[in-house]
Every structure is written in C-alpha cells, then in structure tokens.
Residue frames relative to the residue before (quaternion, step in Angstrom):
aa qw qx qy qz dx dy dz
X 1.0000 0.0000 0.0000 0.0000 0.00 0.00 0.00
X 0.3150 -0.7495 0.5550 0.1764 3.56 -0.96 0.86
X 0.2141 -0.7885 0.5664 0.1074 3.56 -0.63 1.13
X 0.3984 0.7397 -0.4478 0.3059 3.52 0.55 1.15
X 0.8134 -0.0766 0.1342 0.5609 3.57 1.01 -0.64
X 0.2392 -0.7156 0.6121 0.2366 3.51 -1.35 -0.24
X 0.0397 -0.7612 0.6472 -0.0125 3.54 -0.98 0.99
X 0.0056 0.7916 -0.6106 0.0225 3.58 -0.95 0.88
X 0.0867 -0.7899 0.6065 0.0265 3.57 -1.06 0.82
X 0.0444 -0.7814 0.6223 -0.0114 3.54 -1.11 0.81
X 0.1193 -0.7306 0.6667 0.0863 3.53 -1.12 0.83
X 0.1905 0.7684 -0.5836 0.1805 3.56 -0.61 1.16
X 0.8317 0.0758 -0.0843 0.5435 3.54 -0.93 0.91
X 0.7753 -0.3200 0.2502 0.4836 3.56 -0.79 -1.00
X 0.6530 0.4887 -0.3166 0.4843 3.58 1.17 0.57
X 0.0905 -0.6911 0.7062 0.1245 3.46 -1.38 0.48
X 0.0074 -0.8113 0.5833 -0.0399 3.57 -0.73 1.05
X 0.0767 -0.7655 0.6376 0.0386 3.51 -1.17 0.68
X 0.0632 -0.8009 0.5954 0.0031 3.55 -1.00 0.86
X 0.0606 -0.7798 0.6222 0.0327 3.51 -1.21 0.62
X 0.4486 -0.6620 0.5197 0.3009 3.54 -1.14 0.59
X 0.5104 -0.6947 0.4367 0.2574 3.56 -1.27 0.23
X 0.5176 0.6860 -0.4025 0.3155 3.59 1.21 -0.06
X 0.1050 -0.7396 0.6617 0.0650 3.52 -1.08 0.87
X 0.1118 -0.8085 0.5778 0.0061 3.54 -0.59 1.22
X 0.1598 -0.7638 0.6178 0.0969 3.54 -1.00 0.87
X 0.8120 0.0833 -0.1044 0.5681 3.52 -0.67 1.10
X 0.7368 -0.4257 0.3124 0.4223 3.54 -1.21 -0.54
X 0.8496 0.2178 -0.0558 0.4771 3.59 1.06 -0.53
X 0.6696 0.4858 -0.3215 0.4607 3.62 1.13 0.30
X 0.2293 -0.7422 0.6169 0.1260 3.55 -0.79 1.08
X 0.2133 -0.8154 0.5321 0.0803 3.57 -0.58 1.18
X 0.7990 0.0345 0.0305 0.5995 3.58 1.10 -0.66
X 0.2969 -0.7811 0.5305 0.1429 3.55 -1.10 0.77
X 0.7907 0.3352 -0.1348 0.4943 3.60 1.14 -0.62
X 0.2331 0.7787 -0.5478 0.1977 3.62 0.91 0.81
X 0.2822 -0.7293 0.5956 0.1838 3.56 -1.17 0.62
X 0.0811 -0.8379 0.5394 -0.0187 3.57 -0.46 1.25
X 0.6828 0.3864 -0.2953 0.5452 3.55 1.25 0.37
X 0.0868 0.7894 -0.6071 0.0258 3.54 -1.20 0.49
X 0.4654 -0.6444 0.5327 0.2906 3.50 -1.35 0.35
X 0.1144 -0.7711 0.6249 0.0430 3.52 -1.17 0.77
X 0.8185 0.2899 -0.1884 0.4588 3.53 -1.38 0.06
X 0.7129 -0.4764 0.2284 0.4611 3.54 0.69 1.24
X 0.7070 -0.4859 0.2573 0.4447 3.58 1.05 0.79
X 0.5469 0.6483 -0.3811 0.3680 3.60 1.25 0.15
X 0.7408 0.2768 -0.1692 0.5883 3.57 1.30 -0.21
X 0.1335 -0.7644 0.6240 0.0924 3.56 -1.05 0.80
X 0.1026 -0.7947 0.5983 -0.0008 3.53 -1.04 0.90
X 0.0195 -0.7718 0.6354 0.0139 3.54 -1.10 0.79
X 0.1760 -0.7986 0.5676 0.0958 3.56 -1.16 0.53
X 0.1118 -0.7225 0.6741 0.1055 3.48 -1.35 0.46
X 0.6072 0.5460 -0.4165 0.3996 3.55 -0.96 0.84
X 0.7806 -0.2940 0.2463 0.4936 3.51 -1.28 -0.42
X 0.5108 -0.6992 0.4115 0.2844 3.57 -0.73 1.10
X 0.6712 0.4849 -0.3148 0.4641 3.62 0.80 -0.90
X 0.6367 0.5199 -0.3218 0.4698 3.57 1.02 -0.79
X 0.6610 0.5159 -0.3056 0.4512 3.55 0.94 -0.89
X 0.6455 0.5088 -0.3329 0.4622 3.62 0.96 -0.76
X 0.6062 0.5364 -0.3414 0.4778 3.57 1.08 -0.70
X 0.6895 0.4769 -0.2722 0.4723 3.57 0.95 -0.92
X 0.5711 0.5639 -0.3756 0.4635 3.60 1.10 -0.66
X 0.6868 0.4874 -0.2825 0.4592 3.56 0.82 -1.05
X 0.6562 0.5046 -0.3081 0.4689 3.59 0.94 -0.87
X 0.6628 0.4925 -0.3111 0.4705 3.60 0.93 -0.86
X 0.6416 0.5216 -0.3293 0.4559 3.59 0.94 -0.83
X 0.6255 0.5338 -0.3196 0.4708 3.58 1.04 -0.79
X 0.6841 0.4750 -0.2813 0.4767 3.59 0.88 -0.95
X 0.6218 0.5444 -0.3325 0.4544 3.59 1.07 -0.74
X 0.6540 0.4925 -0.3079 0.4847 3.59 0.98 -0.81
X 0.6509 0.5142 -0.3150 0.4612 3.60 0.95 -0.85
X 0.7181 0.4228 -0.2333 0.5012 3.58 1.11 -0.72
X 0.4266 -0.7279 0.4413 0.3057 3.61 1.28 0.23
X 0.7488 -0.4238 0.2106 0.4640 3.56 0.96 0.92
X 0.4624 0.6658 -0.4577 0.3652 3.61 1.25 0.07
X 0.3358 -0.7952 0.4738 0.1741 3.57 -0.18 1.33
X 0.6497 0.5270 -0.3240 0.4418 3.59 0.91 -0.88
X 0.6816 0.4845 -0.2894 0.4659 3.56 0.82 -0.97
X 0.6607 0.5058 -0.3094 0.4603 3.59 0.92 -0.87
X 0.6473 0.5225 -0.3172 0.4554 3.59 0.97 -0.85
X 0.6697 0.4895 -0.2987 0.4719 3.58 0.89 -0.91
X 0.6722 0.5078 -0.2992 0.4481 3.58 0.91 -0.88
X 0.6776 0.4658 -0.3104 0.4771 3.61 0.90 -0.83
X 0.6314 0.5192 -0.3393 0.4655 3.62 1.02 -0.68
X 0.6405 0.5221 -0.3217 0.4623 3.58 0.97 -0.84
X 0.6977 0.4588 -0.2801 0.4735 3.57 0.82 -0.97
X 0.6180 0.5553 -0.3313 0.4473 3.59 1.01 -0.83
X 0.6999 0.4766 -0.2632 0.4623 3.57 0.94 -0.93
X 0.7775 0.3937 -0.1921 0.4513 3.58 0.94 -0.83
X 0.6230 0.5514 -0.3477 0.4324 3.62 1.11 -0.51
X 0.5125 -0.6879 0.4227 0.2923 3.60 -0.78 1.02
X 0.6953 0.4471 -0.2756 0.4905 3.61 1.00 -0.74
X 0.6875 0.4871 -0.2888 0.4546 3.59 0.80 -1.01
X 0.5879 0.6172 -0.3608 0.3785 3.58 1.05 -0.77
X 0.6759 0.5029 -0.2843 0.4576 3.60 1.15 -0.58
X 0.5024 0.6642 -0.4262 0.3532 3.60 1.24 -0.17
X 0.2072 -0.7932 0.5669 0.0811 3.55 -0.95 0.95
X 0.4572 0.6350 -0.4948 0.3781 3.53 -0.05 1.35
X 0.2248 -0.7054 0.6429 0.1963 3.51 -1.40 0.09
X 0.2144 -0.7508 0.6068 0.1485 3.56 -1.18 0.58
X 0.1202 -0.7240 0.6723 0.0969 3.53 -1.20 0.67
X 0.0113 -0.8182 0.5716 -0.0604 3.57 -0.54 1.20
X 0.0412 0.8079 -0.5858 0.0502 3.57 -1.05 0.72
X 0.0797 -0.7349 0.6666 0.0959 3.51 -1.31 0.48
X 0.7884 -0.3196 0.2144 0.4798 3.60 -1.18 -0.37
X 0.7959 0.3324 -0.1390 0.4865 3.58 1.09 -0.70
X 0.8040 0.2371 -0.0804 0.5394 3.58 1.01 -0.79
X 0.0722 -0.7551 0.6503 0.0413 3.51 -1.37 0.41
X 0.0190 0.8128 -0.5802 0.0489 3.59 -0.90 0.95
X 0.2441 -0.6651 0.6759 0.2031 3.48 -1.35 0.50
X 0.1113 -0.7981 0.5918 0.0200 3.57 -0.82 1.06
X 0.0750 -0.8038 0.5898 0.0176 3.56 -0.90 0.97
X 0.6186 -0.5725 0.4114 0.3469 3.52 -1.31 0.31
X 0.6156 0.5275 -0.3611 0.4608 3.58 1.23 -0.07
X 0.6380 -0.5617 0.3103 0.4256 3.56 1.29 0.24
X 0.4866 0.6676 -0.4394 0.3528 3.59 1.23 0.11
X 0.0164 -0.7287 0.6846 -0.0017 3.52 -1.12 0.86
X 0.0083 -0.8421 0.5349 -0.0689 3.55 -0.10 1.33
X 0.1475 -0.7703 0.6171 0.0638 3.55 -0.82 1.08
X 0.3771 -0.7411 0.4993 0.2435 3.61 -0.61 1.05
X 0.5513 -0.6388 0.4395 0.3080 3.55 -1.15 0.68
X 0.8039 0.3478 -0.1274 0.4654 3.55 1.02 -0.86
X 0.5588 -0.6259 0.3942 0.3749 3.61 1.20 0.25
X 0.6436 0.4452 -0.3279 0.5291 3.57 1.22 0.51
X 0.1149 0.7863 -0.5968 0.1115 3.56 -0.81 1.03
X 0.0132 -0.7864 0.6176 0.0062 3.54 -1.23 0.50
X 0.1014 -0.7735 0.6238 0.0491 3.54 -1.23 0.62
X 0.6531 0.5311 -0.3852 0.3781 3.53 -1.31 0.24
X 0.7609 -0.4228 0.2602 0.4179 3.50 -1.35 0.14
X 0.7545 0.3249 -0.1956 0.5356 3.58 1.06 -0.66
X 0.3155 0.8076 -0.4579 0.1967 3.57 1.28 0.22
X 0.6591 0.5088 -0.3203 0.4519 3.58 0.93 -0.82
X 0.6455 0.5112 -0.3173 0.4704 3.58 1.02 -0.80
X 0.6800 0.4937 -0.2874 0.4597 3.57 0.90 -0.96
X 0.6562 0.5096 -0.3174 0.4571 3.58 0.99 -0.81
X 0.6419 0.5123 -0.3286 0.4664 3.60 0.95 -0.80
X 0.6623 0.4963 -0.3037 0.4719 3.57 0.93 -0.89
X 0.6592 0.5158 -0.3103 0.4507 3.60 0.92 -0.90
X 0.6470 0.5132 -0.3253 0.4607 3.59 0.96 -0.80
X 0.6578 0.5002 -0.3150 0.4667 3.58 0.92 -0.86
X 0.6773 0.4893 -0.2974 0.4620 3.58 0.90 -0.90
X 0.6534 0.5161 -0.3203 0.4519 3.60 0.97 -0.82
X 0.7104 0.4711 -0.2556 0.4562 3.58 0.99 -0.83
X 0.8299 0.2876 -0.0883 0.4699 3.56 0.93 -0.86
X 0.7164 0.3454 -0.2744 0.5405 3.59 1.21 0.33
X 0.4636 -0.6430 0.5272 0.3061 3.53 -1.34 0.08
X 0.3129 0.7784 -0.4911 0.2347 3.59 1.25 0.33
X 0.4984 -0.6293 0.5060 0.3155 3.56 -1.21 0.59
X 0.6828 -0.4611 0.3580 0.4393 3.58 -1.28 0.22
X 0.6529 0.5184 -0.3166 0.4525 3.60 0.94 -0.85
X 0.6617 0.4940 -0.3045 0.4747 3.58 0.95 -0.84
X 0.6436 0.5332 -0.3229 0.4441 3.58 1.00 -0.81
X 0.6913 0.4656 -0.3091 0.4579 3.62 0.78 -0.92
X 0.6101 0.5499 -0.3435 0.4554 3.59 1.06 -0.72
X 0.7203 0.4407 -0.2496 0.4741 3.58 0.79 -1.02
X 0.6298 0.5333 -0.3381 0.4523 3.59 0.99 -0.77
X 0.6724 0.4787 -0.2957 0.4810 3.57 0.98 -0.80
X 0.6027 0.5425 -0.3530 0.4667 3.58 1.07 -0.65
X 0.6474 0.5051 -0.3107 0.4788 3.59 0.98 -0.84
X 0.6449 0.5133 -0.3205 0.4668 3.60 0.93 -0.86
X 0.6542 0.5277 -0.3180 0.4387 3.61 0.99 -0.80
X 0.6385 0.5200 -0.3231 0.4664 3.58 1.20 -0.43
X 0.7197 0.4176 -0.2263 0.5064 3.58 1.28 -0.33
X 0.7721 0.3626 -0.1664 0.4946 3.59 0.84 -1.03
X 0.3958 -0.7427 0.4907 0.2258 3.60 -0.72 1.05
X 0.6695 0.4816 -0.3015 0.4784 3.63 1.21 -0.29
X 0.6668 0.4452 -0.2743 0.5311 3.57 1.33 0.18
X 0.1149 -0.8004 0.5831 0.0785 3.60 -0.86 0.89
X 0.5861 -0.6132 0.4208 0.3216 3.55 -1.32 0.10
X 0.4593 0.6184 -0.4822 0.4173 3.61 1.19 0.50
X 0.0150 0.8712 -0.4824 0.0899 3.53 0.25 1.37
X 0.1591 -0.7448 0.6428 0.0818 3.53 -1.08 0.90
X 0.0893 -0.7926 0.6029 0.0176 3.56 -0.91 0.98
X 0.0715 -0.7513 0.6546 0.0447 3.56 -1.09 0.83
X 0.1346 -0.8059 0.5761 0.0240 3.57 -0.98 0.92
X 0.1244 -0.7188 0.6762 0.1028 3.52 -1.21 0.69
X 0.2225 -0.7634 0.5930 0.1265 3.56 -0.71 1.08
X 0.3606 -0.7401 0.5295 0.2046 3.59 -1.00 0.85
C-alpha cells in the first residue's frame, strides 16, 4: 500500500468523476505540501487519471500512459493493458512505486506495476492510503443518495480525510460528462 494520497473514482448516471486529495507526505510523519494536484485529464479531456505513490514515479507513468493512450487512439482498455505490460517487464519502469486509476466514459481501471489491470464491478474504485475508506464511503453514497458522481467523490474523499492521516481535505475533482 502506498501511503501517499487517496484517489477515488465514480461512474454514475451521466458522469464519471475522479478526485484526489492534496497532501504530499514525506516519510512517516512530515507533510511537505497541502495543495498538490494528483489527477488530470488526458486525450482531449476524455480520460481522467489519478495516481498514488511516489510523485516522480507517477509523473513518469502519466507520460507513459498518455503515450500508450495516443497509440491506442483513445482506447482505454488497450492503453491500460499496454502500460501495465511495459511497466511489469521494463527493467527501469519495474522499479516505479505508484498506482494509477484511469477512467473514461465507459471504463475504469486500477493499473499496477505488477501487471494488474483491475476493472471494478460497480464503477467505483479507489487507491492510496485512504482508498478503502473513500471506496466504502463512495459505495454507500452511490447506493443510498441521489448525489452526482462529482458530489460522491468529493464527499467520499472528505470522509477519508477525516480518518486517514495521509489524506487531507484539499480536494481536486475532475469530471467527464457522458
């Protein structure tokens, strides 16, 4: 588990939303930054990506994923599989310590350096130190409220920030409308 951040994504109704907190933690007990942006849109705003883990490693993976996404003409599944394959087999990339959460209008995947490409069953996924808290909150909110995907990820991350010491309440949200 990477104790660096919390990222949560939800697809509900006509929205896919992803949110990330802003805290950058160094070591076990030092907060270095409060307002980092760990999510961004790619491929003309049609794909959202978030990362948990070492920042330099994540930026390397962002670039690699963006390259694979362009090569796949925006096909999220193909790009996710290709970046996971290369990440797992490349001697340099294999040492990167991060996770990616990627989503478009139809699909959502968690990608790891061990070659895993995991698609959630319910359109809700989370990574990072507070990921379990955010995912539980997002599932409850999605099932029992009329909140939009953007509202759910915002609130789920706020709840995670109240529990996880590696997650703060400086939240960035990106939305793709369907």
